[in-house]
C-alpha positions as CSV (number, residue, x, y, z in Angstrom):
1,M,-9.0,43.9,41.3
2,A,-11.3,45.1,44.0
3,S,-10.1,43.5,47.2
4,A,-12.7,42.4,49.9
5,A,-10.0,42.6,52.5
6,I,-10.2,46.4,52.9
7,F,-13.8,45.9,54.2
8,S,-13.1,43.1,56.6
9,S,-13.7,45.2,59.7
10,L,-16.8,46.5,58.3
11,R,-18.3,43.1,57.5
12,R,-17.8,42.2,61.1
13,Q,-20.3,44.9,62.1
14,R,-23.1,44.3,59.6
15,S,-24.0,41.3,57.6
16,P,-23.7,42.0,53.8
17,T,-25.5,40.1,51.2
18,L,-23.7,37.8,48.9
19,E,-23.8,40.4,46.1
20,A,-21.0,42.2,48.0
21,F,-18.5,39.3,47.2
22,L,-19.8,37.6,43.9
23,A,-19.9,39.2,40.4
24,P,-23.2,38.6,38.5
25,V,-23.4,35.5,36.1
26,D,-25.6,34.6,33.3
27,L,-26.4,38.3,32.6
28,T,-26.4,39.7,29.0
29,D,-24.6,43.1,28.3
30,V,-28.0,44.7,28.5
31,G,-29.1,43.0,31.7
32,L,-25.8,44.0,33.4
33,L,-26.2,47.6,32.3
34,Q,-29.8,47.7,33.6
35,T,-28.6,46.1,37.0
36,L,-25.8,48.7,37.4
37,T,-28.2,51.6,36.5
38,A,-30.7,50.6,39.1
39,L,-28.0,50.1,41.8
40,S,-26.3,53.4,41.3
41,S,-29.7,55.3,41.1
42,E,-30.5,53.6,44.4
43,L,-27.4,54.9,46.1
44,I,-27.7,58.3,44.8
45,S,-31.4,58.6,45.8
46,A,-30.8,57.0,49.3
47,Y,-27.9,59.5,50.2
48,S,-28.6,62.6,48.5
49,G,-29.0,65.9,50.3
50,K,-29.9,65.7,54.1
51,R,-29.7,61.9,54.0
52,L,-25.9,61.9,54.2
53,P,-24.3,60.2,57.2
54,F,-23.5,62.4,60.4
55,Y,-19.9,61.9,59.9
56,Q,-17.6,61.5,56.9
57,R,-19.8,63.9,54.8
58,K,-17.1,65.0,52.6
59,N,-15.9,61.6,52.0
60,C,-19.5,60.4,51.2
61,K,-20.1,63.2,48.8
62,S,-17.0,62.5,47.0
63,L,-17.8,58.9,46.5
64,L,-21.5,59.7,45.5
65,R,-20.3,62.2,42.8
66,K,-18.2,59.3,41.3
67,I,-21.3,57.1,41.3
68,Q,-23.2,59.9,39.6
69,V,-20.6,59.9,36.8
70,F,-21.0,56.2,36.4
71,S,-24.7,56.5,36.5
72,V,-24.7,58.9,33.5
73,L,-22.4,56.6,31.6
74,L,-24.6,53.6,32.1
75,E,-27.7,55.5,31.2
76,C,-26.2,56.7,28.0
77,L,-25.1,53.0,27.0
78,L,-28.6,51.9,27.8
79,E,-30.1,54.7,25.6
80,N,-27.7,53.5,22.7
81,N,-29.1,50.0,22.9
82,K,-32.8,50.8,22.9
83,N,-33.1,50.5,19.1
84,R,-31.1,47.3,18.9
85,S,-32.6,43.7,18.9
86,R,-33.6,42.4,22.3
87,G,-30.6,41.3,24.4
88,S,-28.1,42.4,22.0
89,S,-25.2,44.9,22.4
90,D,-22.0,45.9,20.8
91,L,-20.3,46.3,24.4
92,P,-16.7,45.4,24.2
93,F,-15.6,42.3,26.2
94,T,-13.2,44.4,28.0
95,A,-15.9,46.9,29.0
96,F,-18.2,44.0,30.0
97,L,-15.4,42.7,32.5
98,C,-14.9,46.3,33.8
99,F,-18.7,46.6,34.4
100,K,-18.7,43.4,36.4
101,E,-16.1,44.7,38.5
102,L,-18.0,48.0,38.9
103,Y,-20.9,45.8,40.3
104,L,-18.7,44.9,43.2
105,L,-17.5,48.3,43.8
106,L,-21.0,49.8,43.9
107,Y,-22.0,47.1,46.4
108,R,-19.1,47.8,48.5
109,S,-19.7,51.5,48.3
110,K,-23.2,50.6,49.6
111,I,-21.7,48.7,52.5
112,L,-19.5,51.6,53.4
113,L,-22.2,54.2,53.1
114,D,-24.7,52.1,55.2
115,Y,-22.0,51.6,57.9
116,C,-21.5,55.4,58.2
117,S,-25.3,55.9,58.4
118,H,-26.3,53.3,60.9
119,S,-23.3,52.9,63.2
120,S,-23.0,54.6,66.6
121,K,-21.9,58.3,66.5
122,L,-19.2,57.5,69.1
123,W,-18.0,54.6,67.3
124,L,-17.6,56.5,63.9
125,L,-15.5,59.2,65.8
126,L,-13.4,56.6,67.3
127,Q,-12.9,54.9,63.9
128,N,-12.4,58.2,62.1
129,H,-9.0,57.4,60.6
130,S,-9.8,53.8,59.8
131,I,-13.0,54.8,57.9
132,S,-11.3,57.6,56.2
133,G,-8.8,55.0,54.9
134,H,-11.6,52.7,53.7
135,F,-12.9,55.6,51.5
136,H,-9.5,56.1,50.2
137,D,-8.9,52.5,49.3
138,L,-12.2,52.4,47.5
139,N,-11.1,55.6,45.6
140,Q,-7.9,53.8,44.5
141,E,-10.0,50.7,43.4
142,I,-12.1,53.0,41.2
143,L,-9.0,54.6,39.7
144,T,-7.6,51.3,38.8
145,L,-11.0,50.5,37.2
146,L,-10.9,53.7,35.2
147,D,-7.3,53.0,34.0
148,V,-8.3,49.9,32.2
149,F,-11.6,50.8,31.1
150,P,-11.9,50.9,27.2
151,L,-13.6,54.2,26.9
152,K,-12.3,54.9,23.3
153,E,-13.9,51.5,22.2
154,L,-17.4,52.6,23.2
155,K,-19.4,53.7,20.0
156,N,-21.9,56.7,19.9
157,L,-21.0,57.9,23.4
158,P,-21.7,61.7,23.7
159,E,-18.7,63.7,24.0
160,D,-19.7,65.4,27.3
161,V,-20.0,62.0,28.9
162,R,-16.5,61.0,27.7
163,E,-15.2,64.3,29.2
164,Q,-17.0,63.5,32.6
165,V,-15.3,60.0,32.7
166,E,-11.9,61.4,31.7
167,L,-12.2,64.3,34.3
168,L,-13.2,61.5,36.9
169,K,-10.0,59.7,36.3
170,K,-8.0,62.8,36.7
171,Q,-9.6,63.7,39.9
172,A,-9.2,60.0,41.3
173,R,-5.5,60.2,40.5
174,K,-5.1,63.4,42.3
175,S,-7.0,62.4,45.4
176,Q,-5.4,61.6,48.7
177,L,-6.5,60.3,52.0
178,F,-8.9,62.9,53.6
179,V,-9.4,63.1,57.3
180,D,-12.1,65.7,58.3
181,K,-10.7,68.1,60.6
182,H,-14.1,68.8,62.2
183,D,-14.5,65.0,62.9
184,E,-11.0,64.8,64.2
185,M,-11.5,67.8,66.6
186,L,-14.5,66.0,67.9
187,R,-12.8,62.7,68.5
188,L,-10.0,64.4,70.3
189,K,-12.5,66.3,72.6
190,L,-14.1,63.0,73.4
191,F,-10.8,61.4,74.5
192,S,-10.2,64.5,76.7
193,F,-13.4,63.6,78.7
194,L,-12.0,60.2,79.2
195,N,-8.6,61.6,80.3
196,E,-10.3,63.8,82.9
197,F,-11.8,60.6,84.5
198,E,-8.4,58.8,84.0
199,N,-6.7,61.7,86.1
200,G,-9.3,61.4,88.8
201,G,-11.4,64.4,87.8
202,V,-15.0,64.6,86.7
203,P,-15.8,66.5,83.3
204,D,-17.8,69.6,83.6
205,H,-21.6,69.3,83.1
206,A,-21.9,72.3,80.7
207,Q,-19.1,70.9,78.4
208,L,-20.7,67.5,78.3
209,Y,-24.0,69.0,77.4
210,S,-22.4,71.1,74.7
211,F,-20.6,68.1,73.2
212,F,-23.1,65.3,73.5
213,V,-26.3,67.2,73.0
214,E,-25.5,70.1,70.8
215,K,-22.6,68.8,68.7
216,L,-23.4,65.0,68.5
217,G,-27.2,65.3,68.6
218,I,-27.4,62.7,71.4
219,C,-30.4,64.4,72.9
220,N,-32.6,61.9,74.9
221,P,-32.1,58.7,76.9
222,R,-32.9,56.4,74.2
223,S,-30.2,57.7,72.0
224,C,-27.9,57.3,74.8
225,R,-28.9,53.7,75.2
226,V,-28.3,52.9,71.6
227,E,-24.8,54.4,71.8
228,I,-24.1,52.2,74.8
229,E,-25.4,49.0,73.3
230,F,-23.6,49.5,70.0
231,L,-20.2,49.9,71.9
232,E,-20.8,46.9,74.0
233,E,-21.4,44.9,70.9
234,Q,-18.1,46.0,69.6
235,I,-16.4,44.8,72.9
236,V,-18.1,41.6,72.6
237,N,-17.0,41.0,69.0
238,H,-13.7,42.9,69.3
239,E,-10.5,41.6,67.7
240,G,-7.1,42.4,68.5
241,D,-6.2,44.2,65.3
242,I,-9.0,46.8,65.8
243,E,-8.4,50.0,67.5
244,P,-9.3,51.2,70.3
245,T,-8.8,48.4,72.7
246,S,-11.5,46.9,74.7
247,S,-10.2,48.7,77.8
248,V,-10.7,52.1,76.2
249,L,-14.1,51.0,74.7
250,N,-15.2,50.2,78.2
251,G,-14.2,53.7,79.3
252,F,-16.4,55.2,76.6
253,V,-19.3,53.0,77.6
254,A,-19.0,54.1,81.3
255,L,-18.7,57.7,80.1
256,M,-21.9,57.4,78.0
257,R,-23.8,55.7,80.9
258,Y,-22.8,58.5,83.1
259,C,-24.0,61.3,80.7
260,R,-27.2,59.4,80.2
261,F,-28.2,60.1,83.8
262,L,-26.3,63.3,84.5
263,L,-27.8,65.1,81.3
264,F,-31.2,63.4,81.1
265,G,-32.0,62.5,84.7
266,F,-34.1,59.4,85.0
267,E,-36.7,59.7,82.4
268,E,-38.0,56.5,81.0
269,D,-36.2,55.4,77.8
270,D,-38.6,52.8,76.7
271,M,-36.0,50.3,77.0
272,G,-36.4,48.0,80.1
273,L,-39.4,49.3,82.1
274,R,-41.6,46.5,80.6
275,L,-41.1,42.9,81.1
276,G,-38.5,41.5,78.5
277,K,-37.6,44.9,77.0
278,H,-34.1,44.6,78.6
279,K,-33.3,41.7,76.4
280,K,-32.0,42.6,73.1
281,P,-31.9,39.9,70.4
282,K,-28.5,39.1,69.2
283,R,-27.8,40.2,65.5
284,G,-26.2,37.5,63.4
285,L,-22.8,38.0,62.0
286,I,-23.6,36.3,58.8
287,S,-26.3,36.4,56.3
288,Q,-29.0,33.7,55.9
289,E,-27.8,32.6,52.5
290,I,-24.3,31.9,54.0
291,A,-25.7,30.4,57.2
292,E,-27.6,27.9,55.1
293,T,-24.3,26.4,53.7
294,F,-22.7,25.9,57.0
295,I,-21.9,22.2,58.1
296,S,-23.2,21.1,61.6
297,V,-20.2,21.3,64.0
298,P,-19.9,18.5,66.5
299,K,-21.2,19.5,70.0
300,D,-17.6,18.9,71.8
301,F,-16.0,21.1,69.4
302,C,-18.2,24.1,70.5
303,C,-17.5,26.4,73.6
304,P,-20.4,25.9,76.1
305,I,-20.5,29.6,76.7
306,S,-20.5,31.1,73.1
307,L,-21.7,27.9,71.3
308,D,-19.2,28.7,68.7
309,L,-16.3,26.7,67.3
310,M,-13.5,26.8,69.7
311,R,-10.3,28.4,68.4
312,D,-8.2,28.1,71.4
313,P,-9.7,25.5,73.7
314,V,-8.4,25.4,77.3
315,I,-9.2,23.5,80.4
316,V,-10.2,25.0,83.8
317,A,-9.9,23.7,87.3
318,T,-13.0,21.4,86.9
319,G,-11.8,19.6,83.9
320,Q,-14.3,21.4,81.6
321,T,-13.0,22.9,78.2
322,Y,-14.0,26.3,77.0
323,D,-12.8,28.6,74.4
324,R,-10.1,30.9,75.9
325,A,-11.7,34.2,75.0
326,S,-15.1,33.2,76.5
327,I,-13.9,31.7,79.8
328,S,-11.4,34.6,80.3
329,R,-14.2,37.1,79.8
330,W,-16.3,35.1,82.5
331,M,-13.4,35.2,84.9
332,E,-12.9,39.0,84.3
333,E,-16.3,39.7,85.4
334,G,-15.6,38.2,88.8
335,H,-17.1,34.8,88.5
336,C,-15.2,32.1,90.4
337,T,-17.3,29.0,89.4
338,C,-17.3,26.8,86.4
339,P,-20.1,27.9,84.1
340,K,-21.1,24.5,83.1
341,T,-21.1,22.7,86.4
342,G,-21.4,25.4,88.9
343,Q,-18.4,24.1,91.0
344,L,-16.1,26.6,92.6
345,L,-12.8,27.0,90.7
346,D,-9.7,25.9,93.0
347,H,-7.6,28.1,90.7
348,T,-7.9,30.2,87.5
349,R,-5.2,28.6,85.6
350,L,-6.1,27.8,81.9
351,V,-4.4,24.8,80.5
352,P,-4.4,24.5,76.7
353,N,-6.3,21.5,75.4
354,R,-4.0,20.6,72.4
355,A,-5.6,17.3,71.8
356,L,-8.9,18.9,71.2
357,R,-7.5,21.6,69.2
358,N,-5.8,19.2,67.0
359,L,-9.0,17.2,66.5
360,I,-10.8,20.5,65.5
361,M,-8.0,21.3,63.0
362,H,-8.2,17.9,61.4
363,W,-12.0,18.1,61.2
364,C,-12.0,21.5,59.6
365,A,-9.2,20.4,57.3
366,A,-11.1,17.4,56.0
367,R,-14.1,19.5,55.3
368,K,-12.1,22.4,53.8
369,I,-13.3,24.9,56.4
370,P,-10.9,27.6,57.2
371,Y,-9.5,27.5,60.7
372,D,-7.1,29.9,62.3
373,P,-6.5,28.7,65.8
374,L,-5.2,31.5,68.2
375,E,-1.8,31.0,69.5
376,S,-1.3,31.4,73.1
377,G,2.4,32.0,73.4
378,D,4.6,29.3,74.8
379,P,2.4,26.1,74.7
380,C,4.1,24.8,77.8
381,V,3.0,27.6,79.9
382,E,-0.3,27.7,81.7
383,C,-2.0,31.1,81.4
384,F,-4.0,33.2,83.7
385,P,-6.9,35.5,82.4
386,S,-6.0,39.2,83.0
387,A,-8.7,41.9,83.7
388,S,-7.4,45.3,83.1
389,P,-10.2,47.8,83.3
390,S,-8.9,51.4,82.8
391,R,-9.0,53.9,85.6
392,A,-11.3,56.0,83.5
393,A,-13.9,53.4,83.3
394,L,-13.8,52.7,87.0
395,E,-14.1,56.4,87.9
396,A,-17.0,56.9,85.5
397,N,-18.8,54.0,86.9
398,K,-18.1,55.2,90.3
399,A,-19.8,58.5,89.5
400,T,-22.7,56.8,87.8
401,A,-23.2,54.4,90.8
402,A,-23.4,57.5,93.0
403,L,-26.1,59.0,91.0
404,L,-28.1,55.7,90.8
405,I,-27.9,55.1,94.5
406,K,-29.1,58.6,95.1
407,Q,-32.2,57.8,93.1
408,L,-32.7,54.4,94.9
409,E,-32.9,56.3,98.2
410,N,-35.1,59.3,97.3
411,G,-36.2,58.9,93.7
412,T,-39.8,58.2,92.3
413,Q,-40.9,54.8,91.6
414,I,-40.0,55.1,87.9
415,A,-36.7,56.5,88.8
416,K,-36.0,53.6,91.4
417,T,-36.8,51.1,88.8
418,I,-34.5,52.6,86.3
419,A,-31.7,52.7,88.8
420,A,-32.2,49.2,89.8
421,R,-32.0,48.2,86.2
422,E,-28.8,50.2,85.7
423,I,-27.1,48.8,88.8
424,R,-28.0,45.3,87.7
425,L,-26.2,46.1,84.3
426,L,-23.2,47.7,86.0
427,A,-22.8,44.9,88.4
428,K,-22.9,42.4,85.6
429,T,-19.3,43.0,84.7
430,G,-16.2,43.5,86.8
431,K,-15.5,42.8,90.4
432,E,-14.5,46.4,90.9
433,N,-18.0,47.5,89.9
434,R,-19.4,45.1,92.4
435,A,-17.3,46.1,95.0
436,Y,-17.9,49.8,95.1
437,I,-21.7,49.6,94.2
438,A,-22.0,47.6,97.6
439,E,-19.7,49.8,99.5
440,A,-21.7,52.9,98.3
441,G,-24.7,51.5,100.1
442,A,-26.8,50.0,97.3
443,I,-27.9,46.7,99.0
444,P,-30.2,48.3,101.6
445,H,-32.1,50.1,98.8
446,L,-32.3,47.1,96.5
447,K,-33.7,45.0,99.5
448,N,-36.6,47.5,99.7
449,L,-37.5,46.8,96.1
450,L,-37.5,43.1,96.6
451,S,-41.2,43.4,97.9
452,S,-42.2,45.9,95.4
453,P,-45.6,45.4,93.7
454,D,-43.9,46.4,90.5
455,A,-42.9,43.3,88.7
456,V,-39.9,44.9,86.7
457,A,-38.5,46.7,89.8
458,Q,-38.7,43.4,91.8
459,E,-37.0,41.4,88.8
460,N,-34.2,44.1,88.5
461,S,-33.6,44.4,92.2
462,V,-33.1,40.6,92.7
463,T,-31.0,40.1,89.6
464,A,-28.8,43.1,90.8
465,M,-28.5,41.2,94.1
466,L,-27.4,38.2,92.1
467,N,-24.8,40.1,90.3
468,L,-23.5,41.9,93.3
469,S,-23.2,38.4,95.3
470,I,-20.7,37.1,92.9
471,F,-18.1,39.2,94.5
472,D,-17.2,37.3,97.9
473,K,-17.2,40.2,100.2
474,N,-20.7,41.2,99.1
475,K,-22.1,37.8,100.2
476,G,-21.6,38.8,103.8
477,R,-23.1,42.2,103.3
478,I,-26.2,40.6,101.8
479,I,-26.5,38.0,104.6
480,D,-25.9,40.7,107.3
481,E,-28.5,43.0,106.0
482,V,-31.5,42.5,108.2
483,G,-34.4,40.9,106.4
484,C,-32.6,40.7,103.1
485,L,-32.2,36.9,102.9
486,A,-36.0,36.4,103.9
487,L,-37.1,38.8,101.2
488,I,-34.9,37.0,98.5
489,V,-36.6,33.7,99.6
490,G,-39.8,35.6,99.4
491,V,-39.1,36.4,95.8
492,L,-38.2,32.7,95.1
493,R,-41.6,31.7,96.7
494,F,-43.9,34.4,95.3
495,G,-42.0,36.4,92.7
496,H,-44.0,38.2,90.1
497,T,-42.2,36.7,87.2
498,T,-40.5,33.5,86.3
499,E,-37.2,35.2,85.8
500,A,-37.4,36.9,89.3
501,R,-37.9,33.5,90.9
502,E,-35.0,31.9,88.9
503,N,-32.7,34.6,89.7
504,A,-33.6,34.5,93.4
505,A,-32.6,30.7,93.3
506,A,-29.5,31.5,91.6
507,T,-28.8,34.2,94.4
508,L,-29.2,31.6,97.0
509,F,-26.8,29.3,95.2
510,S,-24.3,32.2,95.0
511,L,-24.6,32.9,98.7
512,S,-24.4,29.2,99.6
513,A,-20.8,29.2,98.3
514,V,-19.9,30.2,101.7
515,H,-20.1,27.3,103.9
516,D,-21.1,29.2,107.2
517,Y,-24.2,30.6,105.3
518,K,-25.5,27.2,104.1
519,R,-27.3,26.3,107.4
520,Q,-28.8,29.9,107.7
521,I,-30.3,29.7,104.2
522,A,-31.7,26.2,104.8
523,K,-33.2,27.3,108.1
524,E,-35.0,30.3,106.4
525,D,-38.7,29.6,106.3
526,G,-39.7,28.1,102.9
527,A,-36.4,28.3,101.2
528,V,-35.8,24.7,100.6
529,E,-39.4,23.9,99.8
530,A,-39.3,26.6,97.2
531,L,-36.1,25.2,95.7
532,A,-37.6,21.9,95.5
533,G,-40.7,23.1,93.9
534,L,-38.7,25.0,91.3
535,L,-36.7,21.8,90.7
536,R,-39.9,19.9,90.1
537,E,-41.7,22.3,88.0
538,G,-39.4,25.1,86.8
539,S,-38.0,25.8,83.4
540,P,-34.7,24.1,82.3
541,R,-32.8,27.1,83.6
542,G,-34.9,27.4,86.8
543,K,-34.2,23.7,87.5
544,K,-30.4,24.2,87.0
545,D,-30.5,27.0,89.3
546,A,-32.5,25.0,92.0
547,V,-30.4,21.9,91.9
548,T,-27.1,23.7,92.1
549,A,-28.5,25.6,95.1
550,L,-29.8,22.3,96.7
551,F,-26.3,20.5,95.9
552,N,-24.5,23.2,97.9
553,L,-26.9,23.2,100.9
554,S,-26.5,19.3,100.9
555,T,-22.8,19.8,101.6
556,H,-23.6,21.0,105.2
557,T,-24.4,18.1,107.4
558,D,-26.7,19.9,109.7
559,N,-29.2,20.4,106.5
560,C,-30.0,16.6,106.0
561,A,-33.1,16.8,108.2
562,R,-34.4,19.9,106.4
563,M,-33.7,18.4,103.0
564,I,-35.9,15.5,103.9
565,E,-38.8,17.2,105.8
566,S,-39.1,19.8,103.0
567,G,-39.5,17.3,100.2
568,A,-36.1,18.1,98.5
569,V,-35.1,14.4,98.5
570,T,-38.2,13.5,96.5
571,A,-37.5,16.3,94.1
572,L,-33.8,15.3,93.6
573,V,-34.9,11.8,93.0
574,G,-37.4,12.9,90.5
575,A,-34.6,15.0,88.8
576,L,-32.5,11.9,88.1
577,G,-34.3,11.4,84.9
578,S,-34.0,15.0,83.7
579,E,-31.4,16.1,81.3
580,G,-29.2,18.9,82.6
581,V,-29.8,18.5,86.3
582,A,-29.2,14.7,86.8
583,E,-25.6,15.1,87.6
584,E,-26.2,17.7,90.4
585,A,-29.3,15.6,91.7
586,A,-27.2,12.5,92.0
587,G,-24.3,14.3,93.7
588,A,-26.8,15.9,96.3
589,L,-28.4,12.5,97.0
590,A,-24.9,11.0,97.5
591,L,-24.2,13.7,100.2
592,I,-27.5,13.2,101.9
593,V,-27.3,9.4,102.2
594,R,-24.1,9.6,104.1
595,Q,-26.2,10.2,107.2
596,Q,-28.4,7.3,108.3
597,V,-31.5,9.3,108.4
598,G,-30.8,10.6,104.8
599,A,-30.1,6.9,103.7
600,T,-33.4,5.7,105.1
601,A,-35.3,8.6,103.3
602,V,-33.5,8.0,100.0
603,G,-34.1,4.3,100.4
604,N,-37.8,4.8,100.8
605,E,-38.1,6.7,97.6
606,E,-39.4,4.1,95.0
607,M,-37.6,5.3,92.1
608,A,-34.2,6.3,93.7
609,V,-32.4,3.0,93.0
610,A,-33.7,2.7,89.5
611,G,-32.8,6.4,88.7
612,L,-29.3,5.9,90.0
613,I,-28.8,2.6,88.0
614,A,-30.2,4.4,84.9
615,M,-27.6,7.2,85.3
616,M,-24.8,4.5,85.6
617,R,-26.0,3.2,82.4
618,C,-26.7,6.3,80.3
619,G,-25.3,9.2,82.2
620,T,-22.2,11.4,81.7
621,P,-18.9,10.4,83.3
622,R,-19.5,12.8,86.1
623,G,-23.1,11.6,86.4
624,K,-22.1,7.9,86.6
625,E,-19.5,8.9,89.3
626,N,-22.1,10.6,91.5
627,A,-24.6,7.6,90.9
628,V,-22.2,5.0,92.0
629,A,-21.2,7.1,94.8
630,A,-24.8,7.6,96.0
631,L,-25.6,3.8,95.7
632,L,-22.4,3.0,97.8
633,E,-23.5,5.4,100.6
634,L,-27.0,4.1,100.4
635,C,-25.6,0.6,101.1
636,R,-23.4,1.6,103.9
637,G,-26.1,3.8,105.6
638,G,-29.2,1.8,104.8
639,G,-28.1,-1.5,105.9
640,A,-28.8,-5.1,104.7
641,A,-32.2,-4.1,103.3
642,A,-30.9,-1.2,101.3
643,T,-28.0,-3.3,100.1
644,E,-30.2,-6.2,98.9
645,R,-32.4,-3.8,97.2
646,V,-29.5,-2.2,95.2
647,L,-28.1,-5.7,94.5
648,K,-31.4,-6.9,92.8
649,A,-31.2,-4.1,90.3
650,P,-30.9,-5.6,86.8
651,S,-27.5,-5.5,84.9
652,L,-25.8,-4.1,88.0
653,A,-22.9,-6.5,87.6
654,S,-22.2,-5.6,84.0
655,L,-22.4,-1.9,84.8
656,L,-20.1,-2.1,87.7
657,Q,-17.7,-4.0,85.4
658,T,-17.9,-1.3,82.9
659,L,-17.2,1.4,85.4
660,L,-14.2,-0.5,86.8
661,F,-12.6,-0.5,83.4
662,T,-13.7,2.8,81.8
663,G,-14.9,5.1,84.6
664,T,-13.2,8.1,86.1
665,K,-10.7,7.5,88.7
666,R,-13.2,8.2,91.6
667,A,-16.0,6.1,89.8
668,R,-13.6,3.3,89.7
669,R,-12.8,3.6,93.3
670,K,-16.3,3.9,94.2
671,A,-17.4,0.9,92.1
672,A,-14.6,-1.2,93.7
673,S,-15.9,-0.2,97.2
674,L,-19.5,-1.0,96.2
675,A,-18.4,-4.5,95.0
676,R,-16.7,-5.1,98.3
677,V,-20.0,-4.3,100.1
678,F,-21.7,-6.9,98.1
679,Q,-19.1,-9.6,98.8
680,R,-19.6,-9.1,102.5
681,C,-23.3,-9.1,102.3
682,E,-25.0,-12.5,103.1
683,H,-27.1,-12.1,99.9
684,A,-24.0,-11.7,97.7
685,S,-25.2,-14.3,95.3
686,V,-28.5,-13.6,93.6
687,H,-29.9,-15.5,90.6
688,Y,-32.8,-14.4,88.3
689,S,-34.8,-16.8,86.3
690,G,-37.1,-16.4,83.6
691,F,-34.8,-14.5,81.1
692,G,-31.9,-17.1,81.4
693,V,-29.5,-14.3,82.7
694,G,-27.6,-14.8,86.0
695,Y,-25.3,-12.4,87.8
696,A,-23.0,-13.5,90.6
697,F,-20.4,-11.6,92.7
698,A,-17.7,-14.2,93.6
699,G,-14.9,-13.6,96.2
700,N,-12.9,-16.8,96.1
701,S,-13.7,-18.5,92.9
702,A,-11.1,-19.2,90.3
703,A,-12.7,-16.9,88.1
704,A,-12.3,-14.2,90.8
705,R,-8.6,-15.1,91.3
706,D,-7.8,-14.7,87.6
707,S,-9.7,-11.3,87.2
708,T,-7.7,-8.1,87.1
709,F,-10.1,-5.6,88.4
710,P,-8.7,-2.7,90.4
711,G,-8.5,-3.0,94.2
712,D,-8.5,-6.9,94.3
713,V,-12.4,-6.8,93.5
714,S,-13.7,-9.6,91.3
715,V,-17.2,-9.3,89.5
716,S,-17.8,-12.5,87.6
717,M,-20.8,-12.5,85.1
718,S,-22.5,-15.6,83.8
719,I,-25.0,-15.4,80.9
720,S,-27.1,-18.5,79.8
721,V,-29.1,-18.7,76.7
722,P,-32.6,-20.5,77.3
723,V,-33.4,-23.4,74.9
724,L,-36.4,-22.6,72.8
C-alpha cells in the first residue's frame, strides 16, 4: 500500500533505518499498539511548537495533526486492553494489518520531517515543489489506509474518537497539493540573484543581506559554510532525474561563497583554521545494518576514483578503466593526467569497456544484486566528457576571487589564511576558476605565505599552488614568479606538516609536466634530495607524489647526474619493493640507465637487479614491462659485467619465456631484445649446480630452430631433477 518509491530522492540524502522499509514481525496486537503509540508520541513531541522546520511549516503541521489523531486512537485502544489478560486483544485481523501499514507510514513521516529539519535552507527552497509533492503523496497513502480501516469493527471505542477519525478521512479526501506561497517567493528571489550574475551584473549588497540574513537566518560564516558543503554534497551525489541540474547547483554554491565573504567579511568560521579541520568525513549513504549484508566486490569491478562498483566503465588514453561519471568529473576539473598512473593523457576520449561491463553484469546477476548500467548512447561512438559551468557560477566566483585576493594583499594574518584556504577550494574545480584566479594576481601573494610560520597558512598556500598548477598556463606563471620555485622546494624540505610536504612534491610533479621546466626543477637546491627522502620515508601518498615527480624529472637527459648525486637512484631501487610506487620506480630507472653513467650507478646498487627480477615475477603488467626495459638498458649501457650479473639472476630464463608469451606488446619486444643481448654475450651459457636446475640460452640448437618465440629469439630451458 505505502510505496517507498516516493521517498527515493529523500533516502539518497540521509540514511534511514531498516524500520522505514520493513513492517514489524512477531509482535502481538498489544505490542504493535504500544510500538505505534510510542512512535507517534515521539514525532509529536519532537516537532511541536517552535521545533517545526524552517520551511514547509504548513505541510508539517498538517501531517502532525493527522499523526495526533492516530495517537489518540492508539491510546484508546491500549486503554481498552488494560483489563484484559496479558498479550491478548480483540483487535480485528484487518485492523492489525492496517496498523502494520501505519507503522511504515509513521516511519516515512519521520524521514520527511527529519529531512525538512536537517537539510540546507537553500536546498529546501530549491526542492520546494518536490518536497510539497512528497507531503501530498504521503497524505494520499494515509487516505488509502483510512478507506480500508475497519473503524466500525472496533469495540468500546469512544464516539468522539470515531468522529475524529471520520473527520480526518474527510479532510484527507479533500486535501490537495499545497505549495507555500511564501516559500515559493523566496525560491524565485533566490533564482533572481543567480540571474543577475548570469547577465553580467552583481546583486545589491543590501538585498543580499536582507534575503540571506533577515529572511533565511543565515547569519554567520559557519552557517554559510554548512550551506555550501550541503550543496556540494548534492552535486557529488547528483542524479539526472533530480532538479536543479549540477550546473545550476554550482551557481548557487558560487553565490553562497560570495555572500559568505561579502556579508560577513573574513571572520574565523571555526572550519579550517586548525590542522585537519578542512577535512570533512564522508557520510555513508546506507545504514550499518544494510552495509553488513553487502557482498565483497572484486577490486577490478570498482572504480579507482570512487571505489564503487562501476556502472559505466570506460577506458582512457593510458589504458586504465574508470567509471564514466568519476573520470568525467576529474577531466572537467581541468586534470590532464591519468589519476592512477599520473601519465599525461594524449586525448580525452572515453572508450566504453563493454567486456568489463558484461562481466560486472554477469557477476551481479549470479548473486542477485540489482545492477542498472548506464547507457551512453550509441555504443559505437567514443564519448568526450563535457564541462559546462554556468556563466552565473563563473561570474560569482570571479567576484569572490577578487575579494579573496584583496585580503591576501592587505588583510590580517587570519584573513590571509582564510583567503588562501578559499582560493585552494575555489581552484580545486574548473579550469576557468584556475585561469582567472591566476590572472587576477593570486600567485605572488600565495608565494608570500609559503614561508609563513603558520602551519595552516603554509599548507593552504602550497595546496592552492598545486591546484592552480593543474591549468597549463599557470605552470609558466608559477615558474616565472621570482623565488616561487625555491619556496615550494623549501616547503618540500622543511614544511610544517606532512600534507604540506606531500602537496609540495605533487606541485613539482605538476610543474614537471612541461619538459622545459624539468631541468630547472632538478637544478633547484635540495629539490631532488627532498623528493628522494620523501620516497624513502614518506607516507604511501607522499611516496606516490615523490616517485611520479622523480619519474618526470628522469625523462630529461640532463638530469641524470643530479639523480645520481642526490641519492635518487638509491631511493628508486629501494622503492622497487614498495607496493604502489614500484612501477614508476622501475620506469624511472629504465630512463636513467639509458646513459652510461646512469647504468653504472644502477649497476653498483646491490639490490637493483634482484628488485627488477622480482618485479618481472610478481609485478603488474606495466611493472613487468618497466622492469624488463630497465634490465635491457642496464645490459646495453653497463657492458659485459652488468650483462653477466643480470644473466646470473635465478629463474631469468623462465621469466623471459613467460613475458614473451603473455606480456604486453612492449614487454614482449623488450624481452626479445634482452634475449638477443644474452645470445651475443660470450657468457651466454651459464649452468648452476647444487639444485639440479640449469638454464641455457641457445642460438643455433635444434630446440632453438623449433621454437616459436617472437622476433626469432629462442630461449630453451632444461630442468633436471637430482637423484636422492
